[in-house]
N, C-alpha and C positions, 0 to 999 in steps of 0.2 A: 238533488243534485246527483247522488250517487246513482238512482236510476236512470238520469240522462246518460252518465258515463257507460254503463251497463249495457244500455241499448245501442249506443254508439259503438263500443265493443264487438257487440253480437252482429251489428249490420255490416262492420268492416270484415268481421270474420267470415261472415257468409260470402263477401265478395272480395277475396282476398286478391286475386290477379287485377280486378278493376280498380282496385283502390291502390296497387302497388303501381300499376302503370300511369295512372292520374298522379299520384305523388311523385314517381319518377320523373315526369315532365315539369312538375314545380320544382323540384331539386336541381334539374338538369338547367331549369330557367336562371334561377338565382346562381347556380356554380358557372354557367357561361358567362353571365353579366360580370362577376368579380374576375373571372380570369382574364375576360376583354379589358376591364379597367385596369388590371394589373400590367398586362402587356402594354397597352397604351401609356401607361403611367412610365414603364421602363423606357419607352421612345422619349416620351416627354422629359423625364428626369434627365437622361442622356445629353438631351439638347439644353436644358438649363444649366447642368454641370459644365458643359462646354462653353457655353457663353458667359456664366460667372468668373471664369479663369481668365478671360479677356477683357480688355477696353471696349465696350460697346462704342462708344464714341471715336474709334479709331478708323482710319482709310489707308489703303495701301494702293500705290501707282504702279502698275508694270507697264512696261514698252510693249507694242504690238506692230502690226503691219496695216499700212493705210488701204482702204478698199475704195476709195474715193480719188478722182483725179482733184487737183487743187492749185490754181494760180499756175498753170502751166505745167505742172508737176505731175507724172503718171502715178497710178494706184500702185501698189505693191511694194511700196517702200519701207524699210525698216526703220522704226523710230527707236532712237536709243536716247535715254535720258541721262541727264549730265547734271553737274552743280548748280548751272543758271537755274535748273527746274526747282531745286531745292530753296536757293535763294528767291525765286518768285513766290514759293510757298508762303515763305515767311513774309515778303514784303506787299504782296497784294491781297492777302488775306488774314491780315492781324485781327479782324474782329471775328474770325471762326477758327482759326488753328491756334491751339494753346502751344504745342512744341512739334517741331518737324525734324525728320531725321531722315536717312537712306541705309542701304545696304549694297556692299559690295561682296564679291566672293573671289577666292583663290582656291582652285581646287587642287586635290591630290599632293599634300604636303608631308613629307616625313619628319615627324616631330619626336625626339629623342630625350632620354635623360640616362646618362651613363651608358649601359648597354642595352636598355630596354629603348623600344622605339614603337611607334604605331602610325599609320597612315591616315590622314584626316583632312578636311577641308577647312579653310580659314574663312571667318565671317567679319566683316568690318562694319561695326554697327555704332549708334549713337546712344547717349545714355537712356533716350525714351524707348528703347528696343523693348524694355520688360515691360512698357505700359501696353504694348502693342501684342506681344507675343506672351506664351506661357513660360517663360524661363523663371524656374525656381531656384534661387539661390541657396545652395546646402552649406556653404563655408565662405568666408571672405566678402568680397564686394563686386560690383560691376563696373564698366566703363564710366568713368565720369566726364565733365566737362574739361578738366584739366587734362587729362588723357589726351582728348580729342585736339586740343590746342597746341600742346607740346608733342603732339605724336609720339606718346610715349610706346615703347615695346613692352606692352603688358598684355596678358592673357587670362581668358576663364575658360576652363577645361571642363568637360563632362567628368563626373564623378566616375564613371567605368573607365575613361581614358586616364585618369588619376591613378587609379587601382593598377593598371598594367604599367605605367610608367615607374610608380612610387612603391607599388605593393611589395616585391621582393625586398627592397631595401629598407622597408618599413619608415620610409621618409615624410615628414608632413610637408605636403604639396604646396602651401601657402607660403610664398616667399621665397621658392625654389626657382632656379633657372633652367628653362628647357631651350633645346635648340630645334630650330624649323629651317630646314635647308642651311643657310649660312648666317641666319639671324638668330640672335638670343632674346628671347622673352622670358619676363618674370611673370610666375602666375600669382594672380591677387585674388583668384576665386574660382569656387566650384559650382557648378549647377546639376541639377536633376535632368532626367528624360522631360522634355517639355512636349512632346509629340509633333510639333509642326514642322520642324526641321529636322535633319539626321542628327542622332544622338551623338555624333562622333565630331561634330562641328565644335571648334575651338573659336571664341570671340575675341576679337582684337580691335582697338579705335579703329574708325572708319578712315580718318586721315592718314593713320600709318599704313593701313593695307594699300590705300591708293597711292602714297608715296613710294613704299619699298617695292611694291610689285609692278610698277609702271602703268597704273590703270589711267593715268590722264586726268580728265574730270568726269570720266563715265561713271555711272552707278548701275546696279541692277534693279533697284525698285525704290520708291519713296515711300516712308511711313511717317503718319502724324496722328495726333489726337486734335478733336474738334469740339467747339462751344458753340451755343447759341443755335444749335440745330437740332430742334425740338420734333420735328414731325418728318413725314415722308416728303411733304411738298418741299419743306426747306432744304432737305438733303438733295433732293433732285435739282434745285436750283442751284445749290451750291457747285455739284457736279457739272452742270451744263456751264458755268462761269469758269469753273476750273479749265473743263475741257478748252475753252475759248483763249484762256491765258496760254496754256502750252501749245495750242495749236498756231497762236501768232509766233512762238519761238521756234517751233520744228515746221511750220509751214504746212499744217494739214487742215482738213475741214474740221471743224468743231463738232459738226453732225456726225463724224464718223467714229462709232463707237469702237471700232478695232485697232484704231491708231494707238488708243491708249487702253489699260484695262483698269477699271476703278473697283476695288473690292470694298464696298462700305459696310462694315460690319452692323451699322445701325439699321439699314434698310433690310439687311440680310435677316437681321433679327426679326423686323416686324413681318417679314414674309414668312418666316419660320414660325412664328408666334400665331398668324393666322392659320398656319397650317396644323399647329398642334390643337387650335381652337376647332378646327373642321374633324380633327381625329378624334379628338374627345367627344364631339356632339356626333359623330356616326358611330361610335361605341355604345353611347347611351341609347340611341335610336335602335340598334342591332338587339341590344341587351334587353331594352324593353319590350321590343316584339317577341322577343325569346320568352319574356316572363309572362307576357298575354297569351301565349300558347298553353302554358300551364295553367294560368287562370282559367281560359276555355275550357280545358280539361275539367278543372273542379267544378266549374259550372254545368257542364254536360252531365256529369255524374250526378250532382244534385238533382239535377231535370229527370234522370233516370231512377233515381233513387224515390223521387216525389210520384213518380208513374206508378211504379211497383207497389208502394205503399198506399196508393189512394184509397183502396177499400178499408185500410187499417186506419188511416185518419178520419175517414168517414164515421167508422164505430167509434172511435175514440170522441169525436164531437158528439154524436148520437148519445154516448155515455155520460156527457158533460164536462168533457175536456174543452178548457179553454183555447183559443186560436193562438193565443201567446204562448202555449206552452210547446204546440206544434211549432210554431215559428222558431222559437228559441233552440228546440231539438236540433232541426235543420242547420240553423245558421253554426250552432256549436260543432256539428259534425264537418262541417265545411272548414271551419277556423282551425279544428283540430288537425284534419289532414295538411291544409296549408302549412300551420305553424311548424308541425312535426316535420315534414319533409323539406319546407323552407330552411328549417335550421340545420338539418344535414346537408344541404345543398351550400349553405353559407360556410360551413365548418370545413367543406370539401375544398370550396372554392380559395377559401385562405390559406388553407394547407398547400394547395396548388401554387399558389403565389409566392408562399415562402420557401417551396421547392424550387420554382423558377428563380427568386432571389439567391438562394445559396447556389444555384449550378450555374445560372446565366447572369449574375447578379451585375458584372461589370464587363460586358463584352467589347471589346475594342476592334476597330477595323485598321488594319496595318498593311500599307503596300510597299514597306520598305524605305519610303520617302518621308510620309508622314502617317501618323496615326490619330484615331478619334473614337471618343466613347461613343458608342450606337446603341448601347442599352444598359441602364441602370437602374437598381431599386426597382423591380417590377412588383411592387407591393400596393395593396390598397388600405387607405385608413378605415380601421376597425369602426368608427362611426358610420361610415359610408355603408360598408356591409352590414351593419346594423340598421340603418335608415331603409335600405334596399330591402331588406327581409320584413320589416314594419310595414313597409308599403305594399308588399307581398301578402302580408296577413290581413291588411285591410282591403285589399282587392279581393282575398278569398271571402272574407265577411260578405263583401257584395255579391259575390257570386253564389253564395249560399242565400242570401236574402230573397233574390227575386223568385227563385224555385220555391222557397219557404212562403213566400206572400201568394204565390199561385195555389199551393197546397191549402192554406187556411181561407182562401176565397171560394173553395168549393163547398157547396152545400151537402150535408149527410146524405140526403137522399140520393145525390147525382154520384157521388163517392160511392156509397153502396152498390151501385148500379155499374160501377167499373169493372172491367174484366181483368 
């Protein structure tokens, strides 16, 4: 066995540049595969993280503009949602709606405590708001049913807003009264930045905001969670029926998708899941072809080695060397090159993904209105990296086997005649 390693070492030493370039192709192939998988995982993990923070069985309804004439009414009408739409959601879709709510806004309100003040937006919500949006309570409670029924003047503030209002006086925010315009609200909860809305929003009961700020029965959007809608077809059928019900109330064509905008997180999730699967498949295809280029390089160098040493192999066989020993020599050389450089590529690839994770491990897109994680944890499971490397070694074995089989199939007399 020692003789084999000595021969392999001397062969590699005689062809340093050729061996290095071939090995570099192998290392580059496994390196690129791991880096591509890491980058793809960064995108997929960000999508999964964003999805896990929200109820996938949630739907939001936004008003729009008609693009089709209907029952003598021209296109271009603005559809405004109201409390009747909320009631219709609960009345006609009991089999599919778990809880329904709505949102209404009041912009640019000065809220003060003592001498401190901050300008923010008030958002009137229902208790189910936390099921649909990523509002994370840091302290206290959120809006409840009694707040809605009794139109209580309670508010949930962002922790940063609370720091501005109560930080200097070192006052505990929960239970304190703040003034918004001429209205006094009691602070009952604090929340952390949730990303989907402005972090300065203060949440108050939906009914309170509609009443105090003269919103009538109008609302900005509807939100609700669903049940028994387990497929894309079920959700599409539900959306079509929902458009039909609201179309009857607002007199617009049910097939007019612009009249109301339905944001269904479940169908969006399925579409994004399909895109993630395609992305992962594309990465594997690109990575495998990159690996193949390295394997082809190993196969070529083995073919060249066999051609250069044909006379040597002929002399060996003439002196009684068994074909198996020659076969084993070439295969071991191929596996050695593939394993050594494949390991280097694997280590470099893992190091690159760890660097990406430490540098870009939690990237967010923020346009000032909402933010979303777009890149998270771009790492590759060590087992996948090892499996890819082992696959590369197996391919390297095959790359050396076929040239080796050609070498042992040559008769000694023919080999001795080779140039």
